[in-house]
C-alpha positions as CSV (number, residue, x, y, z in Angstrom):
1,X,1.4,24.2,5.1
2,X,1.5,20.3,5.8
3,X,-1.6,18.3,6.9
4,X,-0.9,16.9,10.4
5,X,0.9,14.3,9.9
6,X,1.6,13.9,6.4
7,X,4.9,15.4,6.3
8,X,6.2,18.0,3.6
9,X,4.8,15.9,0.8
10,X,1.5,17.1,1.3
11,X,-0.1,20.7,1.2
12,X,-3.5,21.8,2.0
13,X,-3.9,24.3,-0.7
14,X,-1.9,22.1,-3.2
15,X,-2.3,18.9,-2.8
16,X,0.5,16.2,-3.2
17,X,3.9,18.1,-3.9
18,X,5.8,15.2,-5.4
19,X,4.2,13.1,-8.3
20,X,3.1,9.6,-7.4
21,X,5.2,7.7,-10.1
22,X,8.5,10.0,-8.8
23,X,7.8,7.6,-5.1
24,X,8.9,4.4,-7.0
25,X,11.8,6.3,-9.5
26,X,8.9,5.9,-12.4
27,X,8.7,2.3,-12.1
28,X,5.6,1.3,-12.8
29,X,5.4,-2.8,-12.3
30,X,6.2,-4.6,-8.9
31,X,9.1,-7.7,-8.9
32,X,6.5,-9.4,-6.9
33,X,3.1,-10.2,-7.6
34,X,0.0,-8.4,-5.2
35,X,-3.4,-8.2,-5.6
36,X,-5.5,-5.3,-4.0
37,X,-6.4,-8.2,-1.6
38,X,-3.2,-9.4,-1.0
39,X,-2.2,-9.3,2.7
40,X,1.4,-7.9,3.5
41,X,3.0,-7.7,7.1
42,X,6.2,-6.4,8.6
43,X,8.6,-9.1,9.4
44,X,10.7,-7.2,11.6
45,X,13.8,-6.8,9.9
46,X,15.8,-3.9,9.0
47,X,16.0,-3.0,5.3
48,X,19.2,-2.2,3.8
49,X,20.1,0.4,1.9
50,X,18.1,3.8,1.6
51,X,14.7,3.7,1.3
52,X,12.4,6.8,0.7
53,X,9.9,8.1,3.3
54,X,6.4,6.7,1.8
55,X,8.7,3.3,2.2
56,X,9.0,3.8,5.7
57,X,5.2,4.9,6.1
58,X,4.1,1.7,4.0
59,X,6.3,-0.4,6.8
60,X,4.9,1.3,9.9
61,X,1.5,0.3,8.4
62,X,2.1,-3.3,8.1
63,X,3.4,-4.0,11.3
64,X,-0.1,-5.9,11.6
65,X,-1.4,-7.5,8.6
66,X,-2.7,-5.5,6.1
67,X,-4.3,-5.5,2.6
68,X,-2.5,-3.5,-0.3
69,X,-5.7,-1.5,-1.2
70,X,-5.7,-0.2,2.4
71,X,-1.6,0.7,2.3
72,X,-2.1,2.7,-1.0
73,X,-5.4,4.7,0.8
74,X,-3.1,5.2,3.9
75,X,-0.2,6.7,1.6
76,X,-3.0,8.3,-0.4
77,X,-1.0,6.9,-3.9
78,X,-2.0,4.7,-6.6
79,X,-2.3,1.3,-6.1
80,X,0.4,0.7,-8.9
81,X,2.7,2.7,-7.2
82,X,2.1,1.4,-3.8
83,X,3.2,-2.2,-4.7
84,X,6.0,-1.0,-6.1
85,X,7.0,0.5,-3.0
86,X,5.5,-2.7,-1.4
87,X,7.5,-5.1,-3.4
88,X,10.7,-3.2,-2.5
89,X,10.4,-4.0,0.5
90,X,9.7,-7.6,0.3
91,X,12.8,-8.3,-2.0
92,X,14.6,-6.7,1.1
93,X,13.2,-9.0,3.6
94,X,11.2,-6.6,5.1
95,X,7.6,-7.4,4.3
96,X,6.0,-10.8,4.0
97,X,3.1,-11.2,1.6
98,X,0.3,-13.6,1.6
99,X,-2.6,-14.2,-0.9
100,X,-6.4,-13.4,0.0
101,X,-8.2,-15.9,2.1
102,X,-10.7,-15.9,-0.8
103,X,-8.0,-16.6,-3.5
104,X,-9.3,-20.1,-5.2
105,X,-12.2,-17.9,-5.8
106,X,-12.2,-14.1,-6.3
107,X,-15.8,-13.3,-7.6
108,X,-17.4,-15.3,-4.2
109,X,-20.9,-13.9,-4.6
110,X,-20.8,-13.3,0.0
111,X,-17.7,-11.3,-0.7
112,X,-19.1,-9.1,-3.0
113,X,-22.2,-8.5,-1.2
114,X,-20.2,-7.6,1.6
115,X,-17.9,-5.1,-0.4
116,X,-21.0,-3.7,-1.8
117,X,-22.8,-3.1,1.6
118,X,-20.1,-1.6,3.1
119,X,-19.8,0.8,0.2
120,X,-23.2,1.8,0.5
121,X,-22.7,2.6,4.2
122,X,-20.3,5.0,3.5
123,X,-22.0,7.0,1.0
């Protein structure tokens, strides 16, 4: 039995039915430099060639600008695998990327405190 909206790739009792790195054909390095906080967004271009169901799910999630980490969480895939999928979509022109706004100072104290505050609210 599959969880609602997860399709045939996730089973309530067994968990993920396809190993995560199978999704990326065993590739672990994306062709595009992506950070956890990099923003990705669909361009509206139709990808050429065959893309797997995870590519389609990622593309659907990227109709609005979204962080790479959020896409990984939504897909329930490791970030390394998600970066490969997103890089595939960038390579075929279906996605565009931009670095996070704080790219010049990734250890900004205010940002780290906001992340910590958000994590505390989740617990």
